[in-house]
ROTI-84746 format. One line per field, with one value per residue (C-alpha): x negated, y, z; chain. Coordinates in steps of 0.2 Angstrom, whole numbers. Layout:
BEGIN
px <- X|...
py <- Y|...
pz <- Z|...
chaine <- A|...
This chain:
BEGIN
px <- 909|904|912|914|918|927|924|938|943|960|974|964|968|951|954|970|962|950|964|973|958|954|972|973|956|947|935|930|921|924|934|939|934|936|942|935|940|933|951|964|979|971|984|970|972|990|986|974|987|1000|987|983|966|957|957|947|946|928|924|906|913|913|894|880|872|874|860|870|885|875|869|887|893|879|884|902|897|886|900|911|897|898|887|891|897|908|910|927|931|921|918|904|885|878|865|847|850|864|855|840|850|860|847|852|869|879|887|897|909|907|919|906|892|877|866|879|891|884|875|879|896|902|917|936|943|927|918|932|932|914|916|929|919|904|915|910|919|915|915|917|913|897|894|877|867|866|850|846|850|868|875|857|851|850|865|874|889|895|911|914|931|936|940|955|961|972|966|967|956|971|975|957|955|969|962|945|952|964|951|935|935|948|939|920|921|930|918|903|909|912|895|886|896|891|873|870|863|845|836|817|807|823|833|848|848|863|860|870|884|880|892|898|903|921|921|936|930|926
py <- 1046|1063|1079|1092|1111|1118|1137|1146|1164|1162|1150|1134|1123|1115|1113|1104|1092|1088|1085|1074|1064|1061|1056|1044|1036|1043|1051|1038|1039|1058|1069|1088|1095|1113|1126|1143|1158|1176|1182|1182|1181|1167|1154|1141|1143|1139|1123|1118|1120|1110|1096|1097|1104|1116|1133|1149|1166|1173|1189|1195|1213|1208|1207|1219|1211|1195|1186|1189|1182|1167|1163|1164|1152|1140|1140|1137|1122|1115|1116|1106|1094|1098|1087|1095|1112|1113|1130|1129|1146|1155|1173|1177|1178|1164|1172|1165|1161|1149|1142|1138|1131|1119|1116|1102|1102|1115|1112|1124|1122|1134|1135|1134|1123|1130|1139|1147|1160|1160|1171|1187|1194|1178|1172|1168|1174|1184|1167|1162|1179|1177|1160|1166|1182|1171|1160|1144|1128|1119|1124|1115|1115|1111|1105|1110|1112|1129|1139|1157|1162|1164|1148|1140|1125|1106|1101|1086|1084|1092|1089|1097|1104|1109|1127|1128|1140|1153|1151|1165|1167|1161|1146|1141|1143|1131|1118|1119|1116|1102|1093|1096|1105|1094|1079|1082|1091|1076|1065|1074|1074|1055|1052|1062|1053|1036|1041|1039|1057|1062|1077|1077|1090|1101|1088|1079|1060|1048|1030|1018|1009|992|977|977|995|999|1014|1024|1036|1023
pz <- 380|374|381|368|369|354|351|340|336|327|323|327|312|313|332|328|316|330|342|330|326|344|347|333|336|320|332|345|362|363|374|371|388|384|371|372|362|361|357|371|359|348|344|346|365|364|354|367|381|372|370|389|386|397|388|392|385|386|376|373|376|395|396|395|379|369|378|394|385|379|397|404|390|394|412|408|396|410|422|411|407|388|377|360|356|340|332|323|315|329|323|336|333|344|355|356|374|370|355|366|380|369|355|344|352|343|326|314|300|286|271|257|251|260|255|243|249|267|280|288|282|274|284|282|265|261|257|245|237|234|226|214|210|205|194|203|197|213|231|247|266|276|294|300|316|323|325|327|309|302|293|294|302|297|286|293|281|265|254|237|232|215|210|199|186|194|212|224|239|250|239|238|257|260|248|256|273|268|257|266|283|291|286|288|305|314|305|311|329|327|320|334|347|340|341|323|320|322|316|310|302|300|291|298|296|298|302|292|300|306|303|321|320|313|301|301|287|273
chaine <- A|A|A|A|A|A|A|A|A|A|A|A|A|A|A|A|A|A|A|A|A|A|A|A|A|A|A|A|A|A|A|A|A|A|A|A|A|A|A|A|A|A|A|A|A|A|A|A|A|A|A|A|A|A|A|A|A|A|A|A|A|A|A|A|A|A|A|A|A|A|A|A|A|A|A|A|A|A|A|A|A|A|A|A|A|A|A|A|A|A|A|A|A|A|A|A|A|A|A|A|A|A|A|A|A|A|A|A|A|A|A|A|A|A|A|A|A|A|A|A|A|A|A|A|A|A|A|A|A|A|A|A|A|A|A|A|A|A|A|A|A|A|A|A|A|A|A|A|A|A|A|A|A|A|A|A|A|A|A|A|A|A|A|A|A|A|A|A|A|A|A|A|A|A|A|A|A|A|A|A|A|A|A|A|A|A|A|A|A|A|A|A|A|A|A|A|A|A|A|A|A|A|A|A|A|A|A|A|A|A|A|A|A|A|A|A|A|A
């Protein structure tokens, strides 16, 4: 059984997708042990409480520097025996101290097909505005392992989403969430919990499901 911590900054729609997937058995052998937000009024904290999940507000502003914040977060995760940290709409730069402490155990969901429309400054609606401005016909979402660079690290899963004529950033954001983010983030958590993911030479590999394993994503 893997314990996960979900880090959020806003409404927590990806968090809700994870909660639902754990409850209905789509994500197996996993427990959401903790939800952390850098914003005290984030609705994601309310979602966690309604689901009976421990929720904490921890802001980087309460620390002298980002590395101090990172060390504090690592201590919290250790206290809750966290195996995997899931960044689900978490608008905080992950400090080197935390990346080092949880190397290979932090994943992030980004609302584009990395390496397009990603990196510093690409978050929320800004990503979808960039996609539309570029005239892309396809976008999507990416789950990747976190390293010291923004929206970088080995890619675990990606799912494409069509860009339609007349899309606004808000419409496209909703489609990407519904058709990609809410599907591949739970899938990634499940795969890691089943021990089917390895990383070698900077590339994430997924072991094929054996005949004895029941796939809930096929």
